[in-house]
SELUMKE-872892 format. One line per field, with one value per residue (C-alpha): residue in one letter; chain; x, y, z. Coordinates in pm, 1 decimal. Layout:
N
code <- c(A | ...)
unit <- c(A | ...)
u <- c(X | ...)
v <- c(Y | ...)
w <- c(Z | ...)
REM end
This chain:
366
code <- c(X | X | X | X | X | X | X | X | X | X | X | X | X | X | X | X | X | X | X | X | X | X | X | X | X | X | X | X | X | X | X | X | X | X | X | X | X | X | X | X | X | X | X | X | X | X | X | X | X | X | X | X | X | X | X | X | X | X | X | X | X | X | X | X | X | X | X | X | X | X | X | X | X | X | X | X | X | X | X | X | X | X | X | X | X | X | X | X | X | X | X | X | X | X | X | X | X | X | X | X | X | X | X | X | X | X | X | X | X | X | X | X | X | X | X | X | X | X | X | X | X | X | X | X | X | X | X | X | X | X | X | X | X | X | X | X | X | X | X | X | X | X | X | X | X | X | X | X | X | X | X | X | X | X | X | X | X | X | X | X | X | X | X | X | X | X | X | X | X | X | X | X | X | X | X | X | X | X | X | X | X | X | X | X | X | X | X | X | X | X | X | X | X | X | X | X | X | X | X | X | X | X | X | X | X | X | X | X | X | X | X | X | X | X | X | X | X | X | X | X | X | X | X | X | X | X | X | X | X | X | X | X | X | X | X | X | X | X | X | X | X | X | X | X | X | X | X | X | X | X | X | X | X | X | X | X | X | X | X | X | X | X | X | X | X | X | X | X | X | X | X | X | X | X | X | X | X | X | X | X | X | X | X | X | X | X | X | X | X | X | X | X | X | X | X | X | X | X | X | X | X | X | X | X | X | X | X | X | X | X | X | X | X | X | X | X | X | X | X | X | X | X | X | X | X | X | X | X | X | X | X | X | X | X | X | X | X | X | X | X | X | X | X | X | X | X | X | X | X | X | X | X | X | X | X | X | X | X | X | X | X | X | X | X | X | X)
unit <- c(A | A | A | A | A | A | A | A | A | A | A | A | A | A | A | A | A | A | A | A | A | A | A | A | A | A | A | A | A | A | A | A | A | A | A | A | A | A | A | A | A | A | A | A | A | A | A | A | A | A | A | A | A | A | A | A | A | A | A | A | A | A | A | A | A | A | A | A | A | A | A | A | A | A | A | A | A | A | A | A | A | A | A | A | A | A | A | A | A | A | A | A | A | A | A | A | A | A | A | A | A | A | A | A | A | A | A | A | A | A | A | A | A | A | A | A | A | A | A | A | A | A | A | A | A | A | A | A | A | A | A | A | A | A | A | A | A | A | A | A | A | A | A | A | A | A | A | A | A | A | A | A | A | A | A | A | A | A | A | A | A | A | A | A | A | A | A | A | A | A | A | A | A | A | A | A | A | A | A | A | A | A | A | A | A | A | A | A | A | A | A | A | A | A | A | A | A | A | A | A | A | A | A | A | A | A | A | A | A | A | A | A | A | A | A | A | A | A | A | A | A | A | A | A | A | A | A | A | A | A | A | A | A | A | A | A | A | A | A | A | A | A | A | A | A | A | A | A | A | A | A | A | A | A | A | A | A | A | A | A | A | A | A | A | A | A | A | A | A | A | A | A | A | A | A | A | A | A | A | A | A | A | A | A | A | A | A | A | A | A | A | A | A | A | A | A | A | A | A | A | A | A | A | A | A | A | A | A | A | A | A | A | A | A | A | A | A | A | A | A | A | A | A | A | A | A | A | A | A | A | A | A | A | A | A | A | A | A | A | A | A | A | A | A | A | A | A | A | A | A | A | A | A | A | A | A | A | A | A | A | A | A | A | A | A | A)
u <- c(-4801.8 | -4644.4 | -4298.3 | -4341.4 | -4442.5 | -4141.5 | -3906.9 | -4056.6 | -4020.8 | -3657.1 | -3581.0 | -3758.9 | -3568.4 | -3240.0 | -3338.0 | -3433.5 | -3107.8 | -2912.8 | -3099.6 | -3040.2 | -2666.3 | -2655.9 | -2864.7 | -2586.1 | -2514.9 | -2885.4 | -2927.5 | -2619.2 | -2740.9 | -3089.2 | -2941.4 | -2717.0 | -3004.8 | -3236.8 | -2977.7 | -2910.5 | -3282.4 | -3327.3 | -3036.3 | -3178.6 | -3524.4 | -3363.7 | -3169.9 | -3488.9 | -3653.5 | -3377.8 | -3533.8 | -3876.8 | -4000.8 | -4274.4 | -4464.6 | -4476.1 | -4569.5 | -4853.8 | -4971.9 | -5006.8 | -5203.8 | -5420.0 | -5499.1 | -5452.7 | -5527.2 | -5196.6 | -5224.4 | -5582.6 | -5485.0 | -5194.8 | -5412.5 | -5672.5 | -5393.6 | -5245.2 | -5565.6 | -5778.0 | -5565.2 | -5298.2 | -5526.5 | -5750.0 | -5453.0 | -5322.3 | -5659.6 | -5691.1 | -5336.3 | -5389.4 | -5718.0 | -5589.9 | -5280.3 | -5468.1 | -5194.2 | -5218.9 | -5420.9 | -5115.1 | -4940.9 | -5256.6 | -5291.0 | -4927.1 | -4989.2 | -5303.2 | -5129.4 | -4852.5 | -5114.1 | -5259.8 | -4928.7 | -4882.6 | -4571.7 | -4216.2 | -3873.1 | -3771.2 | -4034.2 | -3899.6 | -3539.6 | -3623.4 | -3844.6 | -3540.4 | -3337.0 | -3595.5 | -3637.8 | -3986.5 | -4188.3 | -4031.3 | -4287.0 | -4566.3 | -4379.7 | -4324.8 | -4671.8 | -4818.4 | -4607.4 | -4731.2 | -5096.7 | -5093.4 | -4932.3 | -5200.8 | -5481.7 | -5333.6 | -5483.1 | -5825.7 | -5769.7 | -5555.6 | -5825.5 | -6092.8 | -5908.6 | -5827.8 | -6192.2 | -6316.2 | -6081.4 | -6005.9 | -6338.1 | -6202.2 | -5953.6 | -6035.2 | -5673.2 | -5707.5 | -5930.9 | -5625.8 | -5457.9 | -5356.0 | -5291.6 | -4981.1 | -5117.9 | -4821.1 | -4577.8 | -4778.8 | -4757.8 | -4383.3 | -4347.3 | -4538.3 | -4311.1 | -4000.4 | -4107.4 | -4249.5 | -3957.2 | -3663.3 | -3855.3 | -3943.0 | -3578.5 | -3473.0 | -3724.6 | -3585.9 | -3230.2 | -3348.3 | -3511.0 | -3209.4 | -2920.1 | -3042.5 | -2694.8 | -2599.1 | -2937.5 | -2859.5 | -2531.1 | -2703.5 | -2975.8 | -2718.0 | -2527.3 | -2849.0 | -2942.2 | -2610.6 | -2648.6 | -3002.2 | -2885.3 | -2608.5 | -2854.8 | -3098.9 | -2814.3 | -2691.0 | -3041.2 | -3098.8 | -2775.5 | -2824.6 | -3180.5 | -3074.3 | -2801.5 | -2996.7 | -3314.5 | -3173.9 | -3404.0 | -3703.9 | -3620.2 | -3706.3 | -4074.9 | -4358.7 | -4324.7 | -4659.1 | -4528.4 | -4213.3 | -4420.6 | -4649.9 | -4348.2 | -4204.6 | -4527.2 | -4699.9 | -4466.3 | -4437.5 | -4816.5 | -4824.0 | -4572.0 | -4747.5 | -5106.2 | -5015.2 | -4850.8 | -5149.8 | -5391.1 | -5192.9 | -5179.6 | -5556.4 | -5603.4 | -5386.4 | -5110.1 | -4767.9 | -4499.9 | -4311.7 | -4618.9 | -4690.6 | -4347.9 | -4396.8 | -4742.4 | -4623.9 | -4338.6 | -4552.0 | -4805.2 | -4571.0 | -4332.9 | -4511.4 | -4397.2 | -4232.0 | -4124.5 | -4482.8 | -4598.9 | -4336.6 | -4444.7 | -4810.5 | -4714.0 | -4499.4 | -4772.6 | -5054.8 | -4932.9 | -4749.2 | -4387.6 | -4505.3 | -4723.3 | -4447.4 | -4221.5 | -4444.8 | -4555.0 | -4218.8 | -4120.9 | -4340.6 | -4227.8 | -3867.0 | -3940.3 | -4155.5 | -3890.4 | -3623.2 | -3820.5 | -3973.2 | -3613.3 | -3495.5 | -3788.5 | -3734.9 | -3367.5 | -3465.0 | -3701.7 | -3424.7 | -3182.5 | -3439.1 | -3517.3 | -3151.8 | -3079.3 | -3377.3 | -3279.9 | -2922.1 | -3036.2 | -3305.4 | -3072.6 | -2800.5 | -3051.8 | -3196.7 | -2848.6 | -2751.6 | -3073.1 | -3020.9 | -2659.3 | -2760.0 | -3023.6 | -2769.2 | -2522.5 | -2796.9 | -2888.4 | -2525.0 | -2491.7 | -2809.1 | -2715.4 | -2381.9 | -2569.8 | -2783.9 | -2484.8 | -2302.9 | -2602.1 | -2692.9 | -3050.7 | -3296.5 | -3551.1 | -3805.0 | -3835.6 | -4149.1 | -4139.4 | -4045.9 | -4003.1 | -3670.3 | -3391.5 | -3122.7 | -3277.1 | -3250.2 | -3619.5 | -3570.2 | -3296.8 | -3541.8 | -3784.2 | -3512.6 | -3473.9 | -3846.6 | -3864.4 | -3565.2 | -3703.7 | -4033.3 | -3860.6 | -3639.9 | -3915.7 | -4169.6)
v <- c(12967.0 | 13306.7 | 13152.6 | 12982.3 | 13311.4 | 13481.0 | 13215.5 | 13247.0 | 13625.9 | 13599.2 | 13352.7 | 13572.8 | 13883.1 | 13694.7 | 13580.2 | 13932.7 | 14075.6 | 13807.7 | 13890.8 | 14264.9 | 14206.6 | 14000.3 | 14226.3 | 14273.3 | 13901.2 | 13827.1 | 14072.0 | 13932.6 | 13576.2 | 13666.6 | 13842.1 | 13549.4 | 13308.1 | 13505.5 | 13514.9 | 13141.4 | 13063.3 | 13269.2 | 13087.2 | 12748.1 | 12833.5 | 12966.6 | 12640.4 | 12440.5 | 12654.9 | 12544.2 | 12194.8 | 12320.1 | 12318.7 | 12563.4 | 12306.6 | 12050.5 | 12314.8 | 12430.7 | 12070.8 | 12036.8 | 12360.5 | 12270.5 | 11924.4 | 11979.2 | 11627.7 | 11599.0 | 11953.6 | 11890.4 | 11573.4 | 11753.9 | 12047.2 | 11812.9 | 11652.4 | 11986.8 | 12168.2 | 11864.2 | 11592.8 | 11794.6 | 12028.8 | 11733.9 | 11525.1 | 11820.0 | 11859.0 | 11486.8 | 11467.2 | 11771.5 | 11629.7 | 11273.3 | 11363.5 | 11620.2 | 11881.8 | 12229.0 | 12490.4 | 12695.2 | 12383.7 | 12264.6 | 12598.3 | 12578.1 | 12227.8 | 12343.4 | 12644.3 | 12415.8 | 12194.3 | 12493.1 | 12620.6 | 12420.6 | 12379.6 | 12487.8 | 12484.6 | 12158.4 | 11964.4 | 12095.8 | 12004.3 | 11652.8 | 11599.6 | 11666.4 | 11412.8 | 11135.0 | 11203.4 | 11341.1 | 11555.5 | 11899.0 | 12064.7 | 11928.0 | 12011.3 | 12377.6 | 12419.6 | 12277.3 | 12519.7 | 12812.7 | 12706.0 | 12626.4 | 12963.1 | 13144.4 | 12944.0 | 13003.0 | 13354.3 | 13197.1 | 12839.1 | 12916.0 | 13133.5 | 12881.2 | 12581.3 | 12770.1 | 12878.1 | 12520.9 | 12351.9 | 12621.1 | 12628.6 | 12396.4 | 12655.8 | 13012.2 | 13110.6 | 13056.2 | 13363.3 | 13589.3 | 13428.1 | 13680.5 | 13574.2 | 13747.7 | 13821.2 | 14042.0 | 13760.6 | 13517.2 | 13760.3 | 13797.2 | 13419.1 | 13394.1 | 13648.1 | 13479.5 | 13162.4 | 13306.1 | 13533.8 | 13290.3 | 13002.0 | 13219.6 | 13316.1 | 12953.3 | 12842.8 | 13099.5 | 12974.2 | 12617.0 | 12724.0 | 12914.0 | 12710.7 | 12362.4 | 12219.2 | 12499.7 | 12466.3 | 12104.5 | 12210.1 | 12489.3 | 12255.7 | 12011.8 | 12295.3 | 12434.6 | 12093.2 | 12072.1 | 12428.1 | 12347.7 | 12043.9 | 12246.1 | 12524.1 | 12291.6 | 12135.8 | 12478.0 | 12590.0 | 12266.5 | 12293.9 | 12664.9 | 12607.7 | 12319.0 | 12533.4 | 12858.8 | 12695.6 | 12394.1 | 12461.8 | 12383.9 | 12014.3 | 12004.9 | 11954.2 | 11711.6 | 11365.8 | 11417.5 | 11718.7 | 11529.3 | 11230.6 | 11449.1 | 11623.1 | 11286.5 | 11125.6 | 11417.9 | 11469.2 | 11093.2 | 11062.8 | 11339.2 | 11159.3 | 10821.8 | 10941.7 | 11173.5 | 10881.8 | 10655.2 | 10920.0 | 10958.0 | 10579.2 | 10549.4 | 10819.6 | 10606.8 | 10860.9 | 10764.6 | 10662.3 | 10983.2 | 11190.2 | 10978.0 | 11057.8 | 11426.2 | 11453.1 | 11265.2 | 11508.8 | 11815.0 | 11687.8 | 11605.0 | 11902.2 | 12207.1 | 12569.6 | 12607.6 | 12965.7 | 13071.2 | 12899.1 | 13084.4 | 13415.2 | 13355.2 | 13270.3 | 13582.3 | 13811.3 | 13655.4 | 13582.3 | 13737.7 | 13652.6 | 13447.0 | 13233.0 | 13197.3 | 13029.5 | 12721.7 | 12755.9 | 12779.3 | 12431.1 | 12247.9 | 12422.2 | 12343.5 | 11976.3 | 11945.9 | 12107.8 | 11872.5 | 11555.2 | 11648.5 | 11688.4 | 11367.9 | 11162.9 | 11310.7 | 11209.2 | 10854.6 | 10845.2 | 10976.1 | 10711.2 | 10432.7 | 10552.8 | 10583.4 | 10229.8 | 10096.6 | 10294.7 | 10164.1 | 9804.0 | 9836.2 | 10020.5 | 9755.4 | 9477.0 | 9658.3 | 9730.0 | 9362.8 | 9258.8 | 9508.1 | 9397.1 | 9030.0 | 9118.5 | 9319.0 | 9029.2 | 8792.9 | 9033.2 | 9049.3 | 8670.3 | 8617.3 | 8891.5 | 8719.1 | 8396.3 | 8578.4 | 8741.0 | 8407.5 | 8250.2 | 8017.7 | 8144.9 | 8144.0 | 8424.1 | 8239.0 | 7957.2 | 7942.2 | 8004.7 | 7710.6 | 7659.6 | 7478.3 | 7724.7 | 7499.1 | 7487.5 | 7769.3 | 7839.6 | 7853.1 | 8109.6 | 8318.3 | 8296.9 | 8434.3 | 8729.8 | 8793.7 | 8776.2 | 9003.0 | 9250.5 | 9259.2 | 9312.8 | 9581.4 | 9787.0 | 9732.7)
w <- c(5697.5 | 5762.9 | 5793.3 | 5456.0 | 5295.2 | 5454.0 | 5318.3 | 4969.8 | 4982.8 | 5089.2 | 4811.4 | 4561.1 | 4672.9 | 4642.3 | 4294.6 | 4186.9 | 4318.4 | 4134.0 | 3814.2 | 3854.7 | 3896.7 | 3579.5 | 3351.1 | 3096.5 | 3082.3 | 3046.9 | 2756.7 | 2585.5 | 2626.8 | 2496.1 | 2190.3 | 2102.2 | 2159.9 | 1930.1 | 1651.1 | 1680.6 | 1675.8 | 1359.7 | 1194.2 | 1289.4 | 1154.1 | 835.7 | 791.3 | 841.1 | 575.5 | 337.9 | 342.2 | 232.4 | -127.1 | -218.6 | -428.1 | -144.9 | 109.9 | -113.2 | -157.2 | 221.5 | 238.8 | -62.1 | 79.0 | 452.1 | 579.5 | 764.0 | 899.4 | 1015.5 | 1203.1 | 1367.6 | 1472.8 | 1623.8 | 1826.3 | 1932.0 | 2026.2 | 2108.6 | 2268.2 | 2448.7 | 2649.6 | 2739.2 | 2856.3 | 3060.2 | 3230.8 | 3307.4 | 3446.7 | 3670.1 | 3801.9 | 3829.8 | 4032.7 | 4245.3 | 4217.8 | 4369.5 | 4175.1 | 4077.1 | 3943.9 | 3767.2 | 3587.3 | 3471.6 | 3335.1 | 3155.7 | 2999.6 | 2873.7 | 2710.7 | 2525.6 | 2378.5 | 2056.0 | 1847.4 | 1898.1 | 1738.1 | 1902.6 | 1707.2 | 1376.3 | 1463.6 | 1583.4 | 1277.5 | 1061.1 | 1259.6 | 1209.3 | 835.4 | 886.1 | 649.4 | 700.9 | 471.6 | 691.6 | 1013.3 | 928.7 | 779.1 | 1101.4 | 1304.9 | 1096.8 | 1109.1 | 1481.9 | 1560.1 | 1360.2 | 1520.1 | 1865.9 | 1856.3 | 1898.3 | 2012.2 | 2317.6 | 2481.8 | 2383.0 | 2529.2 | 2848.9 | 2879.1 | 2835.4 | 3083.7 | 3343.2 | 3530.6 | 3798.2 | 3924.1 | 4028.3 | 3972.8 | 3597.3 | 3558.2 | 3568.9 | 3265.5 | 2998.9 | 2640.5 | 2493.8 | 2148.3 | 2062.2 | 2148.2 | 1936.7 | 1645.4 | 1693.0 | 1708.0 | 1380.2 | 1211.5 | 1352.1 | 1170.8 | 847.9 | 756.9 | 809.4 | 650.5 | 349.4 | 302.2 | 340.7 | 78.4 | -163.7 | -104.0 | -161.7 | -487.8 | -620.4 | -477.2 | -380.7 | -319.1 | -84.5 | 86.0 | 179.7 | 338.1 | 529.0 | 654.3 | 793.1 | 958.9 | 1104.8 | 1239.2 | 1424.1 | 1555.6 | 1669.4 | 1862.9 | 2026.0 | 2104.4 | 2276.3 | 2475.6 | 2589.4 | 2686.0 | 2875.9 | 3073.2 | 3142.6 | 3264.8 | 3486.9 | 3646.2 | 3680.4 | 3808.9 | 3989.4 | 4283.6 | 4062.0 | 4070.3 | 4441.9 | 4376.8 | 4437.5 | 4289.6 | 4113.4 | 3917.6 | 3823.5 | 3708.6 | 3497.2 | 3342.2 | 3239.6 | 3119.1 | 2948.2 | 2646.8 | 2599.3 | 2588.5 | 2328.7 | 2107.4 | 2135.2 | 2095.4 | 1808.2 | 1628.5 | 1693.4 | 1566.9 | 1244.8 | 1197.4 | 1244.9 | 981.0 | 746.9 | 698.5 | 565.4 | 815.8 | 744.8 | 826.6 | 1134.9 | 1276.9 | 1200.3 | 1357.7 | 1667.1 | 1726.9 | 1657.6 | 1910.9 | 2198.7 | 2169.0 | 2311.1 | 2305.0 | 2646.2 | 2577.3 | 2508.9 | 2827.7 | 3031.5 | 2877.3 | 2967.6 | 3325.2 | 3363.9 | 3231.5 | 3432.1 | 3783.0 | 4076.2 | 4166.2 | 4465.9 | 4241.1 | 3982.7 | 4239.6 | 4221.3 | 3858.3 | 3683.7 | 3797.6 | 3549.7 | 3225.6 | 3315.3 | 3382.5 | 3070.8 | 2849.8 | 2982.9 | 2928.2 | 2593.5 | 2473.9 | 2644.7 | 2513.8 | 2168.9 | 2174.5 | 2268.4 | 1970.9 | 1744.2 | 1871.6 | 1821.5 | 1469.3 | 1369.5 | 1493.5 | 1300.6 | 992.9 | 998.9 | 1038.1 | 770.5 | 532.4 | 562.3 | 502.1 | 201.1 | 66.6 | 91.8 | -83.6 | -367.0 | -407.7 | -432.0 | -692.8 | -891.0 | -887.1 | -1005.6 | -1287.3 | -1398.8 | -1395.5 | -1598.4 | -1847.2 | -1902.9 | -1978.3 | -2234.6 | -2401.0 | -2421.4 | -2589.0 | -2301.2 | -2287.7 | -2576.3 | -2523.5 | -2738.7 | -2484.1 | -2271.7 | -1896.1 | -1679.8 | -1305.7 | -1316.1 | -1251.7 | -1401.6 | -1747.3 | -2002.6 | -1959.5 | -1585.6 | -1633.7 | -1834.4 | -1540.8 | -1317.3 | -1555.0 | -1546.1 | -1167.8 | -1119.4 | -1369.9 | -1182.4 | -850.7 | -996.1 | -1153.9 | -876.0)
REM end
């Protein structure tokens, strides 16, 4: 036992010395990261319309379903996974904290890539961040009785407030740009989407390189990190379907449920526990962040393939209907169809041709 503690202390001292030698690089990286995050959130705000955002707030059915998933399903799933896999107390507490940190930028970016409801996505992010002031302590109080270590958890209320401002201000500016210059707003949203994807890729690679030792962990922690975000996506989608939401809202609620705020979880861990405890705890946020992104990319790829196939089929159908309309209109102009004839079922007769017109007109307007 003493040798293990000595090894952990040596590793921790090496890590701290490495961090102290790279303070300038760390500050520079954090500054660039903060600026890029603000730009991405601003670009996402360029997709939001004030009227639609107000409609979600005025009739918050979608927001309510999402909040039930975020503060109801995710903490419960985290607790059941920690108990079911019988992980160590420090690891269980990290899993539970992750389950109580709702929302994050990654959900907004992926929602844009799957043609989700951006107004609902950002309104859910805002509402969940506000409710986190009370719901995070409540969820941790309800589920943390099984572990004595959880009593030392500290909620970073100042960081939650900063996170709220970092969303409200850029989104508000983006909404104003969308209102005044809608064409430019579309260009900015596409650019921000690309920057967001690049940003997540850079963060993922940097985390994998800087904390590569975190992957040497128990198979149970790795399994939970893979399964947990996927369960959030699936159960959030199923909940939205059961509540009879539109497919666009279902996709949005699913992503908002499965994509947790890893940065907030890391902040809570740093404020609440000692460096020795953090050696074991920091493994899970890294694994969860990696697989929530990977699972999200798989969902994006599946949706884009479906969209391309469905769009091509719909395009072919609309083109065939248009050609049929043109052919029938030519028959009418040439006098081959008498509009006073009654409907008939034979397509070769003049009355049958009139039936074709009626059917096409119905399909077109419906």
